[in-house]
C-alpha positions as CSV (number, residue, x, y, z in Angstrom):
1,D,0.0,0.0,0.0
2,V,3.0,2.3,0.3
3,K,2.9,3.3,-3.4
4,D,-0.8,4.2,-3.0
5,I,-0.4,6.2,0.2
6,Y,2.9,7.9,-0.7
7,P,1.2,10.7,-2.7
8,I,-1.0,11.4,0.3
9,Y,2.1,11.8,2.4
10,K,3.5,14.3,-0.1
11,D,0.5,16.6,0.2
12,P,1.8,19.8,2.0
13,N,-1.4,20.0,4.0
14,I,-0.7,16.6,5.4
15,R,3.1,16.4,5.4
16,K,3.5,19.2,7.9
17,Y,1.8,17.1,10.5
18,I,3.5,13.7,10.0
19,D,7.0,12.8,10.9
20,D,9.5,10.3,9.5
21,I,8.3,10.1,5.9
22,D,11.3,9.6,3.7
23,D,11.7,11.7,0.5
24,Y,12.4,8.6,-1.5
25,L,9.7,6.0,-2.2
26,D,12.1,3.0,-2.2
27,T,13.4,3.9,1.2
28,E,9.9,4.5,2.6
29,M,8.9,1.1,1.2
30,E,11.7,-0.6,3.0
31,K,10.9,1.2,6.3
32,Q,7.2,0.1,6.0
33,K,8.2,-3.5,5.3
34,A,10.3,-3.5,8.5
35,Y,7.5,-1.8,10.4
36,I,4.9,-4.4,9.3
37,K,7.3,-7.3,10.1
38,N,8.3,-6.1,13.5
39,V,5.4,-4.0,14.9
40,Y,2.4,-6.1,14.0
41,S,4.0,-9.4,15.0
42,F,5.2,-7.9,18.4
43,Y,2.2,-5.8,19.5
44,G,-0.6,-7.3,17.4
45,Y,-1.6,-3.9,16.2
46,G,-0.3,-0.9,14.3
47,L,-1.6,1.4,11.5
48,W,-4.1,0.1,9.0
49,G,-5.1,1.3,5.6
50,V,-8.4,3.2,5.2
51,F,-10.2,2.4,2.0
52,S,-13.1,4.1,0.3
53,K,-16.2,2.0,0.5
54,T,-17.4,3.1,-2.9
55,T,-14.1,2.9,-4.9
56,G,-12.0,0.6,-2.9
57,K,-9.1,3.1,-3.2
58,L,-6.7,3.7,-0.3
59,I,-7.5,7.1,1.1
60,G,-5.6,7.1,4.4
61,R,-4.4,5.2,7.4
62,C,-5.6,4.9,11.0
63,G,-4.5,2.8,14.0
64,I,-2.6,2.7,17.3
65,E,1.1,2.6,18.0
66,N,3.3,2.6,21.1
67,H,5.1,5.8,21.7
68,V,7.1,7.4,24.5
69,I,5.5,10.8,25.3
70,D,7.0,13.0,27.9
71,G,9.0,10.0,29.2
72,K,5.9,7.8,29.6
73,E,4.9,4.9,27.4
74,E,1.6,5.5,25.8
75,I,-0.6,3.9,23.1
76,M,-1.2,6.6,20.6
77,L,-4.0,6.9,18.1
78,S,-2.8,8.1,14.6
79,Y,-4.9,8.9,11.6
80,L,-4.6,10.7,8.3
81,L,-6.8,11.0,5.3
82,D,-6.2,12.2,1.7
83,S,-7.3,15.9,1.8
84,H,-9.8,15.2,-0.9
85,H,-11.7,13.1,1.6
86,W,-11.8,15.6,4.5
87,G,-15.1,16.8,5.9
88,Y,-17.1,13.6,5.3
89,G,-16.8,12.1,8.8
90,Y,-14.4,9.4,7.6
91,A,-11.7,10.2,10.3
92,V,-14.3,10.0,13.0
93,E,-15.6,6.7,11.7
94,C,-12.1,5.2,11.4
95,C,-11.1,6.4,14.9
96,E,-14.2,5.1,16.5
97,A,-13.6,1.7,15.0
98,V,-10.0,1.6,16.2
99,L,-11.1,2.6,19.7
100,K,-13.7,-0.1,19.8
101,Y,-11.2,-2.7,18.6
102,A,-8.7,-1.5,21.1
103,A,-11.1,-1.8,24.0
104,E,-13.0,-4.9,23.1
105,E,-10.2,-7.0,21.4
106,L,-7.0,-5.8,23.0
107,D,-8.3,-4.7,26.4
108,I,-6.5,-1.4,26.2
109,K,-7.7,1.1,28.8
110,R,-6.2,4.4,27.7
111,I,-5.3,5.9,24.3
112,V,-3.8,9.3,23.6
113,A,-3.4,11.5,20.5
114,V,-0.7,14.1,20.0
115,I,-2.0,16.9,17.9
116,D,-0.3,20.1,16.6
117,Y,-1.8,23.3,17.9
118,D,-2.9,24.5,14.5
119,N,-4.4,21.2,13.3
120,S,-8.0,22.2,14.0
121,R,-9.4,19.3,12.0
122,S,-7.6,16.7,14.1
123,I,-8.6,18.5,17.3
124,K,-12.3,18.4,16.2
125,T,-12.0,14.7,15.4
126,A,-10.4,13.9,18.8
127,Q,-13.2,15.8,20.5
128,K,-15.9,14.1,18.5
129,I,-14.7,10.7,19.5
130,G,-14.7,11.7,23.2
131,M,-11.0,12.6,23.7
132,K,-10.2,15.3,26.2
133,C,-7.3,17.7,26.1
134,E,-4.9,16.9,29.0
135,R,-2.1,19.4,28.5
136,D,0.4,21.2,26.2
137,I,3.5,19.2,25.3
138,I,6.5,19.4,23.0
139,Y,6.6,16.4,20.7
140,N,9.2,16.0,18.0
141,N,10.2,19.6,18.5
142,R,6.7,20.9,17.9
143,E,4.2,22.5,20.2
144,C,1.3,20.1,20.5
145,L,-1.7,19.1,22.6
146,L,-2.0,15.8,24.3
147,Y,-5.6,14.4,24.1
148,S,-6.6,11.2,25.8
149,I,-9.6,8.9,26.3
150,S,-10.2,6.1,28.9
151,L,-11.7,3.0,27.3
């Protein structure tokens, strides 16, 4: 799926909010292969592709990952959609499905989201799925907000 999602990563409206995307497709593909091999097999979860129900086309990703935030291990919700699909409720739908899976299948009790101050769309999504803002943080050298939800 990397070839399909890579153009989404390159969108300047999205790129400014995501870290660790390589400028070269071949390198990014190798990183994703290693991620899939190691992360999914170790944790049993990760980021999943989001596909349009009408076209079947990959339009984003959504899932949970383990991250260290302010020195504490957390399970972080991550999501992004192709900007052509913003405003239709897809992010909320995907995130709700991931939260349900995390609670019911993985018995996870807490999930966080790290959101840039100026990412109003992601802030609204977090709020719509029941997340609450805990505090301001610095994450990857950016001023962000830490949202959380208890499951």
